[in-house]
C-alpha positions as CSV (number, residue, x, y, z in Angstrom):
1,M,-45.1,37.4,50.7
2,S,-43.2,34.2,51.4
3,I,-40.7,33.9,54.2
4,F,-39.8,30.5,52.7
5,A,-38.9,32.1,49.4
6,M,-36.8,34.8,51.0
7,D,-35.0,32.4,53.2
8,S,-34.5,30.1,50.2
9,A,-32.9,32.9,48.3
10,L,-30.6,33.8,51.2
11,W,-29.7,30.1,51.7
12,G,-28.8,29.9,48.0
13,V,-26.3,32.7,48.3
14,Y,-24.9,31.3,51.6
15,T,-24.3,27.9,50.2
16,S,-23.0,28.8,46.7
17,Q,-20.3,31.1,45.6
18,E,-21.8,31.0,42.1
19,N,-25.1,32.3,43.4
20,A,-23.4,34.9,45.4
21,E,-21.6,36.1,42.3
22,Q,-24.8,36.1,40.3
23,L,-26.5,38.2,43.1
24,R,-23.7,40.7,42.8
25,T,-23.7,40.9,39.0
26,D,-27.3,40.2,38.0
27,A,-29.5,40.2,41.0
28,S,-32.8,40.3,39.0
29,T,-31.9,37.0,37.2
30,Y,-30.9,35.3,40.5
31,L,-34.0,36.5,42.3
32,A,-36.4,35.6,39.5
33,A,-36.1,32.0,40.5
34,F,-37.9,32.7,43.8
35,D,-41.5,33.7,44.4
36,L,-40.6,37.1,46.0
37,T,-42.6,40.3,46.3
38,P,-40.9,43.3,44.7
39,E,-40.1,44.6,48.3
40,E,-38.5,41.3,49.2
41,A,-36.4,41.1,46.0
42,A,-35.3,44.7,46.5
43,A,-34.2,44.1,50.1
44,I,-32.1,41.1,49.1
45,A,-30.6,42.8,46.0
46,Q,-29.7,45.9,48.1
47,Q,-28.6,43.8,51.1
48,D,-31.0,45.8,53.2
49,F,-30.8,43.6,56.3
50,G,-33.0,45.9,58.4
51,A,-35.8,45.5,55.8
52,L,-35.1,41.8,55.5
53,L,-35.5,41.4,59.3
54,E,-38.8,43.4,59.2
55,L,-40.0,41.2,56.3
56,G,-39.4,38.1,58.4
57,A,-36.1,36.7,57.0
58,H,-34.2,34.4,59.3
59,P,-31.4,36.2,61.1
60,F,-29.0,33.3,60.7
61,L,-29.5,33.2,57.0
62,M,-29.1,37.0,56.7
63,Y,-25.8,36.9,58.5
64,K,-24.5,33.9,56.5
65,M,-25.5,35.6,53.2
66,A,-23.7,38.8,54.3
67,L,-20.6,36.9,55.3
68,R,-20.5,35.0,52.0
69,L,-20.9,38.3,50.0
70,E,-18.2,39.9,52.2
71,G,-15.8,37.0,51.6
72,R,-14.3,37.0,55.1
73,F,-15.0,37.9,58.7
74,S,-13.7,41.2,60.1
75,I,-14.7,43.6,62.9
76,E,-15.4,46.2,60.2
77,F,-17.8,43.7,58.4
78,L,-19.6,43.0,61.7
79,Q,-20.0,46.7,62.4
80,R,-21.4,47.3,58.9
81,Y,-23.7,44.4,59.2
82,L,-25.0,45.1,62.7
83,G,-25.4,48.9,62.3
84,P,-28.7,48.8,60.2
85,L,-30.1,46.1,62.6
86,R,-30.0,48.3,65.7
87,G,-33.5,49.1,67.0
88,H,-35.1,46.1,65.2
89,Q,-36.9,43.4,67.2
90,L,-36.5,39.7,66.4
91,R,-39.7,37.8,65.7
92,D,-40.3,34.3,67.0
93,I,-38.0,32.1,65.0
94,V,-38.9,28.5,64.2
95,T,-36.1,26.4,62.8
C-alpha cells in the first residue's frame, strides 16, 4: 500500500483533463502507471471516496479529482460526493 501512489493518481486526474478522460474510459491503463494495490486501484476506478479515505488518500485530492470528473461544481455534486463520506474519520494529514 502506498499513500503516495494513491495521491499521485488522484493528483494526475485533478491536474489533467486527459488523465481524467483516460480514467473514465480505460481506468486500468491509467492506474497501471502507479504502484497501487488492487484495493486502491478499485477504489479510484470506482470513485469510492469512502474507501479512498479509509485507505489514507488525501481528502483535498479526492475532492479535486471528483470535481474534475464532474466537470463543474453544483450542490447536487457536493451532496453526492459528501454522502459516502459521512461517518468516516479523517486521519492526521501532513501536507
